SEBA-106436 format. One record per atom (N, C-alpha, C, O): x negated, y, z; residue in three letters. Coordinates in steps of 0.2 Angstrom, whole numbers, plus 5000, padded with zeros to 4 digits. Each point is the difference from the previous one (the first is absolute). Example, Ala and Ser with C-alpha at 12.3 -4.5 7.8 and 13.67 -1.06 7.14 Angstrom:
% SEBA-106436
493449725039ALA500450065000ALA499650065000ALA499549995003ALA500750064993SER499650065001SER500450055003SER499750065001SER
//
This chain:
% SEBA-106436
493549315107UNK500250034997UNK500750035002UNK500350054997UNK500049915010UNK500650014998UNK500050085008UNK500450055001UNK499149935002UNK499750055004UNK500150064997UNK500450045003UNK499249984991UNK500050064995UNK500750014998UNK500050064998UNK500849905000UNK500350014999UNK500450045003UNK500450044998UNK499749935010UNK499950035006UNK499850085002UNK500350045003UNK499449954995UNK499450085000UNK500650044999UNK500550035003UNK499249974991UNK500650054991UNK500650015002UNK500350064999UNK499849895005UNK501050015001UNK500350035007UNK500550005002UNK498650015001UNK500550035006UNK499750085000UNK500250055002UNK499149944994UNK499950084996UNK501050044998UNK500350045002UNK499749924993UNK500650004994UNK500650045007UNK500450054999UNK499649915007UNK500749975003UNK499750095005UNK500550045002UNK498749974999UNK500150075004UNK500050064995UNK499850065001UNK500649924991UNK499850084995UNK500750025000UNK500250054999UNK500349875003UNK500750014999UNK500150025009UNK500550045001UNK499249935003UNK500450035005UNK499850084999UNK500550045000UNK498949994999UNK499950094999UNK500650034995UNK500350055002UNK499849924995UNK500750014995UNK500250015004UNK500050065002UNK500549885002UNK500650005003UNK500350065005UNK500550025002UNK498450005001UNK500250055008UNK499950064997UNK500350055003UNK499549964993UNK499850074993UNK500950034999UNK500350055002UNK499849894995UNK500850004997UNK500850015004UNK500650014998UNK499149985008UNK500449995005UNK499950105004UNK500450045001UNK498949955002UNK500250105000UNK500150024995UNK500650015000UNK499150014996UNK500250044995UNK500249984992UNK499649994995UNK501350005006UNK500349954991UNK499750034996UNK499950064999UNK499949884997UNK499550044993UNK499849974997UNK500149974995UNK499150035013UNK499550005000UNK499649924994UNK499649994996UNK500849985006UNK499849934999UNK500149994991UNK499749964997UNK500650095001UNK500349994991UNK499350045000UNK499749974996UNK500150095007UNK499550014998UNK499449974999UNK499750024995UNK499849935012UNK499650015000UNK499749904994UNK499549994998UNK501149985001UNK500549954994UNK499650044994UNK499749964996UNK500450125002UNK500250024994UNK499649974995UNK500249994994UNK498849985008UNK499650004995UNK500549944996UNK500350034996UNK499849925004UNK500549934998UNK499950004994UNK499849964996UNK500550155004UNK500650024992UNK499250024998UNK499949984995UNK499850035008UNK499350064994UNK499649944999UNK499849965004UNK500150054988UNK499749974995UNK499550005000UNK499749955001UNK500050104999UNK499350015001UNK499849985009UNK499449984999UNK500850025008UNK499749965003UNK500149955001UNK499649985003UNK501149974995UNK499749924995UNK499649994996UNK499549975002UNK500550054993UNK499249984995UNK499550005008UNK499849955002UNK500150104999UNK499549995003UNK499849965005UNK499649965000UNK500950045006UNK500149935004UNK500049924998UNK499849965005UNK500550024986UNK500049964999UNK499250014997UNK499649975002UNK500250064994UNK499150014998UNK499650005007UNK499649954999UNK500350075006UNK499749955008UNK500349954999UNK499749954997UNK501150045006UNK499849925000UNK499549964998UNK499649965002UNK500750064990UNK499849914993UNK499149995001UNK499649954999UNK500250125003UNK499150025001UNK500049995007UNK499750055002UNK500449935001UNK499950005008UNK500049935001UNK499749965004UNK501250034991UNK500049925000UNK499549925001UNK499949965003UNK499850094987UNK499949944997UNK499150005003UNK499749954999UNK500250105002UNK499350015007UNK499849935003UNK499749954999UNK501150105008UNK500049965005UNK500449914999UNK499949965004UNK500250044991UNK500149914999UNK499449974998UNK499949955002UNK499550084993UNK499549974997UNK499549995007UNK499649965000UNK500550095006UNK499550005005UNK499949965005UNK499649965003UNK501450084999UNK500149965006UNK500649944998UNK500149975005UNK500350024989UNK500749965002UNK500650045000UNK500050065001UNK500649904998UNK500550034997UNK500350035009UNK500650025001UNK498949975006UNK500550045006UNK500050094997UNK500450055000UNK498949944998UNK499650095001UNK500450034996UNK500250055001UNK500349904991UNK500450044991UNK500650035008UNK500450055000UNK499749925007UNK500850044999UNK499950045007UNK500450015003UNK498850024999UNK499850075002UNK499950054991UNK500050065000UNK500049914996UNK499650034996UNK500850034999UNK500250064999UNK500349895001UNK501050034996UNK499950065006UNK499850065000UNK500249925003UNK500250055008UNK499550075000UNK500250055003UNK499149954995UNK499850055001UNK500650024994UNK500550035001UNK499349954991UNK500650014994UNK500250065004UNK499850065001UNK500749915001UNK500750055003UNK499650075003UNK500050044996UNK499749965008UNK499850035005UNK499650074995UNK499950065003UNK499849924990UNK499850034995UNK500650064999UNK500150065001UNK500349884997UNK500650054997UNK500550065005UNK500350054999UNK499549925006UNK500550045006UNK499450085000UNK500150055003UNK499549934994UNK499350065003UNK500450034996UNK500350055001UNK499649924991UNK499750044994UNK500950044999UNK500150064997UNK500449895005UNK500650024999UNK500350065005UNK500350044996UNK499649985011UNK500050035005UNK499850074999UNK500350045003UNK499049974991UNK499950084997UNK500350064998UNK499850065000UNK500649904998UNK500450024995UNK500750065003UNK499950015006UNK500450014992UNK500450025003UNK500850024995UNK500350045003UNK499949944992UNK500450014998UNK500949995000UNK500449994996UNK499950045012UNK500550024999UNK500050044996UNK500550034998UNK
//
C-alpha cells in the first residue's frame, strides 16, 4: 500500500512541477491549467469515473487500486475541463 501511495504522490508532484514550470515561462498559465477544478461538468465526470473505477478496483484488487482510481478521476476531469474555452 505504501508503494502505491508513494507512486501516486510522485505523479501528483510531477503534475505540480509541470504547472510551476509553465507558470514561470508564461504567467497565468497555471491558473488556466487548473481551471477544470471550477468546471461543474468536469468535476462531475471525474467524480463518476473515480467512483465507478474505485468500486471495481476495490472489489478486484483492494484499496490500493482504489487510490489509482481516484487519480484517474482527477485526470479525466482535467481532460474534460481542458476541452472547453470559456474565456
